[in-house]
C-alpha positions as CSV (number, residue, x, y, z in Angstrom):
1,M,92.5,13.8,-83.2
2,R,92.9,10.3,-84.5
3,Y,95.0,8.8,-87.3
4,V,93.3,7.2,-90.4
5,D,95.0,4.2,-92.0
6,T,94.8,3.2,-95.6
7,N,92.4,0.2,-95.1
8,V,89.7,2.5,-93.6
9,L,89.7,4.7,-96.7
10,L,89.9,1.7,-99.0
11,R,86.8,0.2,-97.4
12,Y,84.9,3.4,-97.9
13,L,86.1,3.9,-101.5
14,T,85.6,0.4,-102.7
15,G,82.6,-0.9,-100.6
16,D,84.1,-4.3,-100.8
17,D,83.0,-5.1,-97.3
18,P,79.5,-3.5,-96.9
19,A,79.5,-3.4,-93.1
20,K,82.9,-1.9,-92.9
21,A,82.1,0.5,-95.8
22,R,79.1,1.8,-94.0
23,A,81.1,2.4,-90.8
24,C,83.8,4.2,-92.8
25,F,81.1,6.2,-94.6
26,E,79.7,7.3,-91.2
27,L,83.1,8.2,-90.0
28,L,83.9,10.3,-93.1
29,Q,80.5,12.0,-92.8
30,R,81.6,13.2,-89.3
31,V,85.0,14.3,-90.8
32,K,83.2,16.1,-93.6
33,T,81.2,18.2,-91.1
34,G,84.2,18.7,-88.9
35,E,82.5,16.9,-86.0
36,E,85.5,14.6,-86.0
37,V,89.0,15.6,-86.8
38,V,91.5,13.1,-88.2
39,T,94.9,13.0,-89.9
40,T,96.9,10.8,-92.2
41,C,100.2,11.0,-94.1
42,E,101.9,10.7,-97.5
43,A,102.4,6.9,-97.1
44,V,98.6,6.4,-96.8
45,V,97.8,8.5,-99.8
46,T,100.5,6.7,-101.8
47,E,99.3,3.3,-100.8
48,L,95.7,4.2,-101.7
49,V,96.8,5.2,-105.2
50,Y,98.8,2.0,-105.5
51,V,96.1,-0.3,-104.4
52,L,93.3,1.4,-106.4
53,S,95.4,1.3,-109.5
54,S,96.5,-2.3,-109.0
55,R,95.5,-4.7,-111.8
56,S,95.2,-7.5,-109.2
57,H,92.8,-5.5,-107.1
58,Y,90.6,-2.6,-108.4
59,E,92.3,-1.4,-111.6
60,L,90.9,2.2,-111.5
61,T,92.1,4.7,-114.0
62,R,94.2,7.6,-112.9
63,E,91.3,10.0,-113.5
64,E,89.0,7.7,-111.4
65,I,91.5,7.6,-108.6
66,R,91.9,11.4,-108.5
67,A,88.1,11.8,-108.6
68,R,87.8,9.6,-105.6
69,L,90.7,11.0,-103.5
70,V,90.3,14.7,-104.0
71,P,87.0,14.9,-102.1
72,I,88.5,13.0,-99.2
73,L,91.6,15.2,-99.1
74,L,89.4,18.3,-99.0
75,L,87.2,17.1,-96.0
76,K,86.8,19.8,-93.4
77,G,87.9,17.6,-90.5
78,L,91.0,16.1,-92.2
79,R,94.2,17.7,-91.1
80,L,96.9,17.3,-93.6
81,T,100.2,19.1,-93.4
82,N,100.8,18.8,-97.1
83,R,97.3,18.9,-98.6
84,R,98.3,21.1,-101.6
85,L,101.2,18.8,-102.3
86,Y,99.0,15.7,-102.5
87,L,96.5,17.5,-104.7
88,R,99.3,18.7,-107.0
89,A,100.7,15.1,-107.1
90,L,97.3,13.7,-108.2
91,D,97.2,16.3,-111.0
92,V,100.7,15.3,-112.1
93,Y,99.8,11.6,-111.9
94,V,96.9,12.2,-114.2
95,S,98.8,14.5,-116.6
96,Y,101.9,12.3,-117.0
97,P,101.1,8.6,-117.6
98,G,104.8,7.7,-117.7
99,L,105.1,8.5,-114.0
100,D,103.8,6.4,-111.1
101,F,102.3,8.2,-108.2
102,E,105.5,8.1,-106.1
103,D,107.3,10.0,-109.0
104,A,104.4,12.4,-109.2
105,L,104.9,13.1,-105.5
106,I,108.6,13.8,-106.3
107,V,107.6,16.3,-109.0
108,A,105.2,18.0,-106.5
109,H,108.0,18.2,-103.9
110,M,110.4,19.5,-106.5
111,G,108.0,22.3,-107.5
112,R,107.4,23.2,-103.8
113,H,111.1,23.5,-103.2
114,G,112.0,25.1,-106.5
115,V,114.2,22.2,-107.6
116,A,114.4,21.6,-111.4
117,E,116.8,18.7,-111.6
118,V,116.2,15.1,-110.6
119,L,118.8,12.3,-110.3
120,S,117.0,9.3,-111.7
121,Y,117.1,6.5,-114.3
122,D,113.3,6.8,-114.7
123,R,112.6,8.2,-118.1
124,G,109.1,9.2,-117.2
125,F,110.5,12.4,-115.7
126,D,111.7,13.5,-119.2
127,A,108.1,14.4,-120.2
128,V,107.6,16.8,-117.3
129,A,108.1,20.4,-118.4
130,G,110.6,22.3,-116.3
131,I,112.3,19.2,-115.0
132,T,115.6,17.9,-116.1
133,R,116.5,14.2,-115.4
134,V,120.2,13.4,-114.9
135,E,121.5,9.9,-114.6
136,P,124.3,9.7,-111.9
């Protein structure tokens, strides 16, 4: 098994470097069939969302980001310990525009662990049903 870094997935998703995009496409085709097995982590998924949404780079909408990332997260040869968590976070990210992706991940983690209260100054949490934000 090998580890996939953010830049590999970005080259595939954006095609901004055609030669690298092709190589990344070929890699992900092998991952799709399970011929190759890879892994990655929460930091990579978070960085992907951040860069794809960045106004100075790609400026994709939340829906476009989810539409591009979900098929990658579901690849047969991609081993992810928290796959459902990432998918839930993408849904939260799209549903609550007041939350950035890192906060959407917090909401997903909270749901997974049955936690209903978050200590935060970020008012974006106030819109999320079932979550109570408390300022320390």
